[in-house]
N, C-alpha and C positions, 0 to 999 in steps of 0.2 A: 504493500500500500504506500510505502514511503519512497519507493524507487521512482525517480523522476523520469526514467525511460519507459515506464509503463503507465497506461491510462486504465487502471484497474477499478472496476466498480463491483459492488456487492449487492446482489438481489437475494434477500432473505425471505424465503417462502415459509409462512407460518400457518398454523391451523388451530382451531379451538382445542385446548388440551384434553377436554372431555372426549372429543372425537378421536384424538390420538390414543387415549387410554382405551377406548372401545376397540379400536383397530388392533392394539397390542394384545388385548384379551382375546379377540377373535382369532388372532394369529398366535395364540399362546404356545402351541407346540413348536412352531417354526422359530419363535423368538425367546424361548425360555432360557437358553444359554446366554443370549445377548442381554436379556433382562437381568439375569444374575450378575453379569459382568458390570452392567450399569450400576446396580445397587452396591456392588462391592467397591466401585470406584469413588464413592462419596467420601468426602473429607471426614475422617474419624473425629476430628476436633469439633465438628459442628453437631450440636444437639439434634438428634433425629426427632422429627415430628411424630407423635404417637399415632397409631392406626386407630381410626374412629371406631371400627368394629373390633372391639377387644377380643371377641370370641372367635374371630377369624384367624386361627393359628396357622403357622407355617406348615405347609404340607397337609392341611386339613382336607377332609373329604366332602366339603360343602358342595352344593350344587353349583355348576358353572366352571369348575376348574380347580378349586381348592388352592394349593400352594402356588400353582402357576399364575393364577389370577392375583394372588398376593404379591408375587414378584413383579408382575406387569404393572400394578398400581404403585408399588414401591419405587420402580424405576422412574415414575413420573416426578417424584420429589427431586431426583438428581437432574432430570431433563429440564424441569421448570426453573430450578435454581440457576442452571447454566444459561437458560434463555433470559431470565431476569437480568443477569449481569450484561448480557449482550445488548438487550434493549435499553438498559440504563446508559450504556456507552453511546448508543445511537441517539438517545434523547438529548444527551449533552456531548455532542461529538467533538473530538479533538480536531485540530486543523486538517490532518491527513484524511479524515473520514467525511468531513463536510462536503456535501454534494456528491458523494461517492457511495452512498448507502440508500437502499430502498427496501422497505418491508412490504411484502405482498401477502394479503390474506387469501388463503385457499377459498374461503367463502365468497369473497368478492370476485375471484376468478371464475367460479362456477355460476354465480348469479348474474354477473355482468361480464361475460367472457371477452367480448370485443372491446369494450371500454378499458378493461383492466389490461388486456393484451397490448393495446395501443400505448397505454401509459408505460408499461414495462419496456416496450421497444423504443419509445421516445426517450426513456431514461438513458438508454445506451446509444442514442443517436442513430437508430435504425428505423426503417419503415416496415410495418407488418404487411405481408403479402395477402392477397385475397384468398389464396389457398390455405394459409395458416389460419385466417379468420374462419373459414369454412370448417377446418379441422377442429378448432376450438368449440364452435357451435355444435358440431356433431358429437364431440366427446362429452358435452354437458347436456345433451338433449336426447339421451338414450331412452329405451323403453322401460327400464327398471333399474334395480340396484343389486349388484352381485354380492352374494354373501361369502364368496370365496376370497381369501386373502391373496395379495400379490397378483391379482388379475387386472390387467389394464384393458378397459373396454369402455364403450359409450355408456354413460349412466344418466339417470334422471337426476338433475341437480338438486331439486327439492328433497328428494329421498336421501341423497347422499349427505346433505347437510344435517338432516334431522335424525339419521339412523341411530346415533348414540343416545338419543332421548328415549328410545324404546328398548335399546339393547342393554343399557346400564341400569343397575338398581339405584334408588335414591341415595343409599348409603355410599355406593361407589362414586357417584357424582359428587357428593359432598366431600369425599376424601380427596378427589382430584382438585376440587376448588380450594381446599385447605393448602395443598401443596403448591398450587399454581395461581393463587390470587393476585400476585404481583404482575406477572406477564399478562394475565387476563385483563387486568385493569388498564394496562398500557395499550393493549391491542383491541379493546372495545368488546370483550366478551362478557356479557352480564352473568352474574351468579343467580342461582335459583333459590327460592325461599320455601318451596313446598313441592311434594310429589305432583300435585295438581298442575302447578306451573310448568313442570317438566313435560307433562303429557299434553299440554295445550299447544299444539303445533302451529296454531294460528298466531301465536305470540313470538315474534323474533327476539332472539337474545343477542342481537348485534347492535352496536352503536358506533359512533364515529371514533376511530382510534386516535390516540394521542401522538402517534408517530406520523 
């Protein structure tokens, strides 16, 4: 970033941490080792936030994945801590980062693909092609939402955005919000206050980000 011979720009793609947690749980078997590595990488000097569901013990046989779900949610503490530091740097950028950083919300990309795509291309001084715009529209206007992890296909944007609201339990959602409240506040992801609010899909949980 400091090299004067480079014109390096950073495009930081972000997503609602609750949706990230849902994807990690859905992909529990493919990501269990990675989740363990993430959990173990946390700084031991930092006091770990307690798990809200005290009865959900490591390796338990609870419905939905037991220990693998525990690790998937535990990894979110480390992921969101790192994200919070990155976003704080972007919020108060040093000279070398000013004008060279752009945060892009996944939600904006699927709800307004053409507008967001043009903003991204404009940020790096490029013009988006008609073919790329058609591709973006196709990928966000599919017939449904795949339940299989690691599958790249055209999806229904609305279903993709709200899938976590029906996939996660209220307890799991509140756990992620405890871990991730700082980056969520900066990125414009509203927290929920009740199970009814989670299930009310007519209510958006997005507001204008601070970045």
